[in-house]
C-alpha positions in Angstrom: 0.0 -14.7 10.4 -3.0 -12.4 11.1 -6.4 -12.8 9.5 -7.8 -9.4 8.5 -11.2 -8.3 7.9 -12.5 -4.6 7.2 -15.1 -2.9 5.2 -15.9 0.3 3.5 -18.5 2.1 1.6 -18.5 3.3 -2.1 -20.0 6.3 -3.3 -23.5 5.4 -4.5 -23.5 4.9 -8.3 -19.7 3.8 -8.5 -20.4 0.2 -8.0 -19.9 -1.0 -11.4 -16.9 1.1 -12.0 -15.2 -0.3 -8.8 -15.9 -3.6 -10.0 -14.7 -2.7 -13.5 -11.3 -1.5 -12.2 -10.7 -4.6 -10.1 -11.1 -6.8 -13.1 -7.4 -6.1 -14.2 -5.5 -5.1 -11.0 -2.1 -3.8 -12.0 0.7 -6.7 -11.8 3.0 -4.3 -10.0 0.3 -3.9 -7.1 -0.1 -7.5 -6.8 3.6 -7.9 -6.7 3.6 -5.3 -4.0 0.9 -7.1 -2.0 2.7 -10.3 -2.0 6.2 -8.8 -1.2 4.6 -7.1 1.9 3.1 -10.2 3.4 -0.3 -9.8 1.9 -1.9 -13.3 0.7 -5.2 -14.7 0.5 -6.8 -11.4 -0.3 -10.4 -11.1 -1.3 -13.0 -8.4 -1.7 -16.5 -8.8 -1.4 -19.2 -6.2 -2.6 -23.0 -6.0 -1.7 -24.3 -2.8 -3.1 -22.0 -0.1 -2.0 -20.7 -2.0 0.7 -17.1 -3.7 0.2 -15.9 -6.2 2.9 -12.3 -7.3 2.4 -10.4 -10.2 3.9 -6.7 -10.9 3.8 -4.1 -13.0 5.7 -1.1 -10.9 6.6 2.6 -11.9 7.6 3.7 -11.2 10.3 0.3 -9.1 10.9 -2.0 -6.6 9.0 -0.3 -3.2 10.2 3.1 -4.5 9.3 2.1 -5.9 5.9 -0.3 -3.2 4.8 2.1 -0.5 5.9 4.6 -1.8 3.8 2.3 -1.8 0.7 1.1 1.7 1.6 4.8 3.0 1.3 4.8 2.0 -2.2 4.6 4.4 -5.2 2.1 1.6 -7.0 -0.2 1.9 -3.8 -0.1 5.6 -3.9 -1.4 5.6 -7.8 -3.9 3.0 -6.9 -5.2 4.7 -4.1 -5.5 8.0 -6.0 -7.3 6.1 -8.8 -10.0 5.0 -6.6 -10.5 8.3 -4.4 -13.4 9.1 -6.3 -15.1 5.8 -5.9 -14.6 5.2 -1.9 -16.8 7.2 0.4 -14.9 9.2 2.9 -11.5 8.1 1.8 -10.1 11.8 2.0 -11.4 11.9 5.6 -8.9 9.3 6.9 -11.3 6.8 8.7 -13.1 5.5 5.9 -12.4 1.6 6.9 -14.1 -0.4 9.6 -12.1 -3.2 11.1 -13.4 -6.3 12.7 -12.2 -8.5 15.5 -12.0 -12.1 14.8 -14.3 -14.2 17.1 -14.3 -17.6 15.6 -12.2 -19.5 12.9 -12.6 -23.1 11.6 -9.4 -24.3 10.1 
């Protein structure tokens, strides 16, 4: 299992819409995440900065790679493309290395 942390930026002015859309995440997307090995997944927002954390089996690249290959993820990603800054450019997420963990 790999703990995975990342961040990205929202388009300024889209913070409330981003929150609103996450109040009812589609059940089929939740199932795809779980089925792909993504668990204990949280998103935190401060202004336009979003930080994500997930525990992934066997690792983040494999788990999120499986999710990325689903039709529901394609629809979700397209629905959020207008809210996330730089998503069209390809390098819109910043990944963080774990340096400490208290279990």
